[in-house]
N, C-alpha and C positions, 0 to 999 in steps of 0.2 A: 568569411569570418566576421566582417563588419556587420553584415545583416544578422548574424547569429548573436554578436555582442549586443546589438540594439534590442533584439528579442529578449535576451536574458536581463538586460538593464530594465526593460519595461516590466518584466515579472518581479524583479527586485523592488522596484518602486511601488508596485501594486501591493506586494506583501507587507512592505513597511507601512504604507498608508492604512492598510486593514488593521495592522497591529496597533497603530496610534489611536484609532477611533473606536476600538472595541470596548463596550461596557462590560462590567463584571456581573456574573451570576453565580449563585450557589449551586453545587451539583455534587455528584458522587462518582468517583472513578472505580470501574470494575475491571479487574484483571482476569483474563480468560486463559484456560489451559492451552489454547492454541498458540499462546505467546503474544497475542495482541491485547490491547486495553482500550477502553472507551469510557467516555463520561456520559452518564445518563441523568435525566431529570428526576425520574422515579421508576419504580418497578412493581410488577404484580405477578402472583402465581396463577398461571392460566393452565388448568388441567395438568398440573404436575411439572410444567415447564416455566421458567422464569422469563417474563417479558420485560425487556429493558427499553424504556421509552426514552428516545433521544431528544425529544422536545416536549414541552408541557401540553401541547395540543393532542398528543397520543396518536398522531397520524404516522409518525416515523418511529419504528420500533424494531427490535431484534429479539427473536426467541432463542433461548439457549437452555440446555439442560442444567439443572442445579449443580451437577457434578463438574460442569465445565467452568464454573466460577471458582477461581482460586482464592481471591480475597477482594475486599473493597476498602476504600478509604475516602473520606470526605475531601472535597476540593473547595477551599475557602473562596477562591475567585476564579472564574472561568471567562476567558475572552469570548464574547458572543459575536456571531457573525451578524453584520447589519441586515435588517429585515429585507432590504431591497435586494440583497445578494442571495437570499434563500430561494430554493426551488419551490414550486407550488406543492404544499403538503396536503394533497387530496387523497381520496380513497384509493386511487390507482397505485399510490406509492407502496402500499402493503403487498402488491402483487409482484414486486421486484424480489424474487427469491434469489438466494445465493446460487451462483452457477454450479452445476454439478462438476465433479473433478474432471470428467472427460470434456465437458463444454469449456471449462476454464483452460484446460490444456490446449484446446483448439484455438481459443482466443490468444493465448500467449504465443503459440507457434505462429499465428498469422501476424501478430504485432512484431514478433522477433524477426520474421522473414522480411517484413517491410523495411525495418531499420537495421538489418544485419546484426541483431543482438541475439545472444544465446537465450532461448526460452527458459532454460534453467535459472539464469540470472534473474529474469523477470519473475519467475515463480518464487525465488528467494525474497525478492522485494515485496511481492504480494503477501507472503507469509509474515514478514516483519511489519508491514504497514497495517494490514487489516485482518490477517489470519484467514483470508478468503471470504470475508463477509462483505456483501455488496452494499449494505446500508450503514456501515459503521461511520460515525461522526466523531472526530477527535475533540479534545477539549478546546483546541484552537479553531475548530470549524472545518478541518480537512475532511473530505468525504470519499467514501467508496473504497474499492479494492486497493488502489495505490495511493489513497489519501491525498486527493488534490484539493488545494485551497480554492475557494470560489474565484478569486482574481486570476490565479494561475490557470484554472480550468477555462475561464473566459478567454484568456490570451491564446490558449491552445485550441480554441474552437469547440470545446466540450460544452454542449448545451444541457446535458443531464448527467451529472456525476454519479448518479445512482444506477445508470445503465451500464452494465459491465463492459460491453464492447466499446462504448465511448470513453469510459474511464481508463481502460487499459490502453487504448489507442493514444489518448492524451498523455498518460503517465509515461508510456514508452517513448513518445516523441520528446518529452521533457528530459528523460534520462539520457536519451541519445544525444540531445543538444549539450547536456552537461558533460558527457564523456568526450565529445568533440572539443568543447571549450577547455577542458582540463587535460587535453592531449591523451585521452584514454586512461588517465589515472583513476582507477575504479574507486579507490578509497575517497579521493577528493570529490568525485562525482556523487557518491553516496552521501557524503557529509553535506554537500550542497543541496541534495534532494531532501535531506532531513531537516537541516537547520537554515537553509537558504544560501544562495551565492554570496549575499552581503556578509554573512557571518564568516564564511570561508575567507573572503577578501580581508575582513577586519583582522583576523588572526593569522593570516598568511598560511593557512593550512587547515587541518581538521580543528574545529573549535573545541575548547576545553570543557565542553558541556558533557557531563556524564552520560546523559541520555543519547546524545549524538555519537559518542565514542562507543557505547554499547550497541547502538544501531548499526554502525559501520562494521563492527566486529561480528555481530550476529548475522548480517546478510552475507558477508564473505565466508564465514564458517559454514552457513547453510549451503551456500553455492558450492563450496569445496566438497561438502559431504555428498551433494547430488552428483557431482562429477565422479567421485570415488565409487558411488553405487553404480553409476552408469558403466564405469570401467570394469567393475567386478562382474556385472551382468554380461558385458560383451565377452569377457574372458571365459565365463562359465559357458556361454553359448558356443564359442569357438572350440572349447575343450570337448563339449558334448558332440559337436559336429565332427570333430576329428576322431572321436571314439567310435561314432556310428560309421564313419567312412572306413575306419580300420577294420571293423567287424565285417562290413560288406565286402571289402577288398580281400580280407583274409578270414573267411568263415571257419 
């Protein structure tokens, strides 16, 4: 436990330092139908699809259908990530396609098995954090599927936050550590994942931030819905199997 506390305190310090020294930039927040949102520098219409550029250099972008954009709003000031903490934005970055649902499911099952976490829980976190987009960058600089901050990613040994397998492995390790730290209290662990352990400690519980409270409620609701669907599918399967067995036994 002492080693785990040291690990979390190091992450808290890194996050706080990153927040203190981040300059402000003008940007535009885009809300997507998937439930995620991101802040982009500018955008273009490319062959009928909207290309959202996450940096001025246009090496980091996300293509979405126009219908997937629910609304947009200007962001007066955006904490920018220090340049030294940014990955190399070269031409190879655009080759990081969002993982297909089957590939993403495999990655979540692998990470869940390694840390004894339910893949459905990880899927709900991915949905709330990034909507399944591998190259999303938040207004605060968090990157990838489970939205790792650069300092957190570095502490977790994640060298490339835009690589889905690395990002999910790191995010799952962090969530597992938080669940252990908060004695398997899922709400507190999710609040710390979203707002940081320092905020949870400051308010002795889930911080009174509307965004964090919505985040915790959203992840838990989505997770519960996944388990309900799974239970219904299992019930339907067993009912069908019983009906078939009955027909075979009593033609």
